[in-house]
C-alpha positions in Angstrom: 111.8 32.6 120.7 111.7 33.5 124.3 114.2 36.1 126.5 116.1 34.5 129.1 118.9 35.5 131.3 121.6 33.1 131.8 121.5 32.2 135.4 125.6 31.6 135.2 127.1 34.4 133.2 124.0 36.8 133.3 124.1 37.1 129.3 120.8 38.1 127.7 119.7 35.1 125.2 117.1 34.8 123.0 116.4 31.4 122.9 113.7 29.0 121.0 110.9 27.6 123.3 112.4 24.4 124.0 113.2 22.8 127.3 116.9 22.6 127.4 119.1 25.5 125.9 123.0 25.6 126.2 124.2 29.1 126.4 126.2 30.3 123.7 128.6 32.4 125.8 129.7 30.0 129.0 128.3 26.7 127.9 125.7 26.3 130.8 122.8 24.0 130.0 119.9 26.0 131.1 116.5 24.3 131.9 114.5 27.0 129.8 111.2 25.2 130.8 111.9 26.3 134.7 113.1 29.9 133.8 109.9 30.6 131.6 106.2 30.4 132.9 103.4 29.0 130.8 102.7 32.0 129.0 106.4 32.2 127.9 107.2 35.5 130.1 110.8 35.6 131.4 110.8 35.3 135.3 114.6 36.1 135.9 114.1 39.9 135.5 114.4 40.2 139.1 117.4 38.8 141.4 117.0 35.1 141.9 118.3 33.1 144.7 121.1 30.5 144.5 118.5 27.8 145.4 116.5 28.9 142.4 119.7 28.9 140.2 120.3 25.3 141.0 116.8 24.4 139.3 117.5 26.5 136.3 120.9 24.8 135.6 121.6 21.2 134.7 125.2 20.6 136.1 125.9 17.0 134.6 126.3 18.6 131.4 129.2 16.9 129.4 130.9 16.8 125.8 132.6 14.2 123.9 135.1 16.0 122.2 136.3 16.0 118.5 139.6 14.8 117.6 139.5 16.1 114.0 139.1 19.4 112.6 136.9 19.8 109.6 139.8 19.4 107.2 141.2 16.3 108.7 137.4 14.9 108.8 137.2 15.4 105.1 140.6 14.0 104.4 139.0 10.7 106.2 136.1 10.7 104.3 138.2 11.1 100.9 140.5 8.5 101.8 137.9 6.1 102.7 135.9 6.7 99.8 138.6 5.9 97.1 139.2 2.6 99.0 135.6 1.4 98.2 135.6 -1.1 95.1 133.7 1.0 92.3 134.6 4.5 93.7 136.2 6.8 91.5 139.8 7.1 92.0 139.6 10.8 90.9 137.1 11.6 93.6 139.3 14.2 95.5 140.1 16.1 92.6 136.9 16.1 90.9 134.1 16.1 93.5 133.1 19.4 94.9 132.3 19.7 98.8 129.3 21.8 98.9 128.7 21.8 102.7 130.6 20.9 105.7 129.4 21.2 109.3 130.3 20.1 112.5 127.2 19.4 114.6 127.2 18.6 118.5 124.1 16.3 119.1 122.5 16.0 122.4 122.2 12.7 124.1 120.7 11.5 127.7 122.0 9.1 129.5 120.9 7.5 132.5 122.5 4.9 134.9 120.3 2.7 137.0 120.5 -0.5 139.3 117.5 -2.6 139.0 116.1 -5.7 140.6 112.8 -7.3 139.8 111.1 -10.0 141.9 108.5 -11.9 139.7 106.4 -14.7 139.6 105.3 -16.3 136.3 104.4 -19.5 134.5 106.6 -21.5 132.3 106.3 -24.3 129.9 107.4 -27.6 131.7 107.7 -31.2 129.8 105.8 -34.4 130.7 107.1 -37.4 129.5 104.9 -40.7 128.9 105.0 -44.1 127.2 108.7 -45.5 127.7 110.2 -46.5 124.3 110.7 -50.3 124.5 114.0 -50.3 122.5 115.5 -47.4 124.1 116.2 -47.2 127.7 115.4 -43.7 129.1 113.6 -42.6 126.0 109.6 -41.9 125.8 107.4 -41.8 122.8 105.4 -38.7 123.8 106.1 -35.3 125.6 103.8 -32.8 126.7 104.0 -29.7 128.2 102.1 -28.2 131.1 102.2 -24.6 132.7 104.4 -24.5 136.3 104.8 -21.5 138.5 108.4 -20.0 138.9 109.7 -17.2 141.1 112.5 -15.5 140.9 114.7 -12.0 141.1 116.6 -10.5 138.2 119.6 -8.0 139.3 121.1 -5.8 136.4 122.7 -2.6 136.2 122.0 -0.3 132.9 123.1 2.4 131.2 120.4 3.9 129.0 121.0 6.3 126.1 118.5 8.6 124.8 119.1 10.5 121.8 117.3 14.0 122.6 115.5 14.8 119.5 112.3 13.7 117.7 112.7 10.8 115.4 112.3 13.0 112.3 114.8 15.2 113.1 117.5 12.8 113.7 119.3 11.9 110.3 118.3 8.0 109.7 121.9 7.2 109.7 122.3 8.2 113.4 119.1 6.8 114.8 120.8 3.0 115.1 124.5 4.5 116.0 126.2 3.4 118.9 127.5 6.3 120.9 130.7 5.9 123.1 130.2 8.0 126.0 133.1 6.8 128.0 135.2 9.8 127.1 133.0 12.4 128.2 134.1 15.3 130.1 132.4 18.5 131.2 131.4 20.6 128.7 133.7 23.2 127.2 132.0 25.8 125.1 135.4 27.0 123.9 136.1 23.6 122.2 132.9 24.1 120.2 133.8 27.4 119.1 137.5 26.7 118.0 136.2 23.9 115.7 133.1 26.3 114.4 130.7 23.8 115.6 126.8 24.0 116.3 125.2 22.8 119.3 121.9 21.1 119.0 119.7 21.0 122.2 117.4 18.6 123.6 113.7 18.6 123.0 113.0 16.6 125.9 113.1 18.1 129.4 114.9 16.6 132.3 111.9 15.0 133.6 110.7 13.7 130.2 114.0 12.2 129.5 113.9 10.4 132.8 110.6 9.1 132.3 111.6 7.5 129.0 115.0 6.2 130.3 113.1 4.7 133.1 110.6 3.0 130.9 113.7 1.7 129.0 115.1 -0.2 132.2 111.4 -1.8 132.6 111.6 -3.0 129.0 115.0 -4.5 129.5 114.1 -6.1 132.7 110.8 -7.6 130.9 113.4 -9.3 128.3 115.3 -10.7 131.2 112.2 -12.0 133.1 110.8 -13.5 129.8 113.9 -15.5 129.4 112.6 -17.6 132.4 109.0 -17.5 132.0 106.5 -17.3 129.1 103.7 -15.2 131.1 104.5 -12.9 134.1 101.7 -13.0 136.6 103.2 -10.7 139.2 106.1 -8.5 139.7 107.9 -6.0 142.0 110.4 -3.6 140.5 113.1 -1.8 142.7 114.8 0.6 140.3 117.7 3.0 141.7 118.8 6.0 139.5 122.4 6.5 139.7 123.0 9.3 137.5 121.6 11.2 134.5 123.9 12.9 132.1 123.3 15.4 129.2 126.0 15.0 127.0 126.8 16.4 123.2 128.6 14.3 120.8 130.3 15.4 117.6 129.3 14.4 114.1 130.7 15.9 110.7 128.1 16.2 108.0 129.4 16.6 104.3 127.2 17.2 101.1 128.9 16.7 98.0 128.7 16.7 94.3 130.2 14.1 91.9 129.0 13.8 88.0 126.2 16.2 88.8 124.6 13.8 91.6 124.6 14.9 94.9 125.8 12.8 98.1 126.2 13.1 101.8 128.4 11.4 104.6 128.4 11.5 108.2 131.8 10.8 110.3 131.9 10.5 114.1 134.2 13.3 115.0 135.4 11.8 118.3 137.0 8.6 116.6 136.9 9.1 112.9 134.5 6.3 112.5 132.5 6.6 109.3 128.9 6.5 110.2 127.7 6.7 106.6 129.0 7.9 103.0 126.8 7.8 99.8 129.6 6.2 97.3 129.5 7.4 93.9 130.1 4.7 91.4 132.5 5.3 88.7 131.6 4.9 85.0 134.3 2.5 84.4 133.2 0.2 87.1 129.7 0.1 85.9 130.6 -0.9 82.4 132.9 -3.8 83.7 130.6 -5.1 86.3 127.2 -4.8 84.0 129.5 -6.4 81.2 130.7 -9.4 83.4 127.4 -9.5 85.2 125.4 -9.9 82.1 127.8 -12.4 80.5 127.5 -14.6 83.6 123.8 -14.2 84.0 123.3 -15.4 80.1 125.6 -18.3 80.5 124.1 -19.3 83.8 120.4 -19.2 82.2 121.8 -21.3 79.1 123.4 -23.7 81.5 120.2 -24.0 83.7 118.0 -24.6 80.7 120.4 -27.1 79.4 120.2 -29.0 82.8 116.4 -28.7 82.6 116.1 -30.1 79.0 119.0 -32.8 78.8 118.5 -35.4 81.4 122.3 -36.6 81.2 123.6 -33.1 82.5 120.8 -32.2 84.6 122.6 -32.2 88.0 125.7 -30.4 86.4 123.6 -28.2 84.2 121.3 -27.1 87.1 123.9 -26.6 89.7 126.6 -24.9 87.5 123.7 -22.9 85.9 122.6 -21.6 89.3 125.8 -20.8 90.6 126.9 -18.7 87.4 123.5 -16.9 87.4 124.0 -16.1 91.1 127.7 -14.7 90.3 126.4 -12.7 87.5 123.5 -11.0 89.8 125.9 -10.2 92.4 128.0 -8.3 89.7 124.9 -6.5 88.6 123.8 -5.6 92.1 127.0 -3.7 92.8 125.8 -1.1 90.5 122.9 -0.4 92.9 125.2 0.1 96.2 123.8 3.4 97.5 125.9 3.4 100.7 128.7 2.2 102.9 129.6 2.4 106.6 132.1 1.2 108.9 131.3 -1.5 110.8 130.8 -0.8 114.8 132.4 -3.6 117.3 
């Protein structure tokens, strides 16, 4: 921990030795790495100029508001669970919620306009030996390398979840975050909901470098749609804006039948990011019984089809179909989680 003075509200803060910290009093996004020297010494004890303050504060700090409080998010989770086939219908009265937290996760978003002039090689066909019975057709085709030139113009919005991968819940790593509803950060909104603010482990410059490389990679993908090999290129990438955004996720832990489960819900729109789904004992008994019966019947028909030539086609086809149905029923017992599809 290091001691700093908030350059906006002058509050004394003990903050983790990380590049960015959101002031818990006024909500200012402070670039701690700008305020703290290499030995961790505070350099804000003396009066600082407004010019210096501009380097300490990141002004493009936004929040995606949570449209649900904790009770509403819990109701969403419980309603969603009981609608899943096989989930226990007594979940609301029997399950025990052991933890409910609202976390505002950090994300950097960069907007870029890019233009890439390129030269490269692509495969072009060469036709030979015209077909005597099909006018316009050829017997052989070969390929040769031909140089192509062009320009790719694109605009990108690059998101960067601002935590090390090992610190990001695995269900959030590929989650598409909607940032169109962002508004300037409001610390009171976080406090009213009892939320926790998680800050970026990347400095502004580190985030910019990573997002810039993301633009280069996307331009690469576009160029390789036109050529198989790039021989030269010239990139012109214009940064149009970089934003620091916090978005809300409700995280639940609960027990059912002495087993522990977890759930993640997007507080901004109520979307189910992931839920560990308990399976009722009754559902397990039914699916295992039905699945076992189908598997046995399918196996019998398959063996008959292989053994008796007169019913070979019917036995093999029907046996495979019934066996597959049985396996589907059995595999339902191994289903671990569910999520709401993103469109």
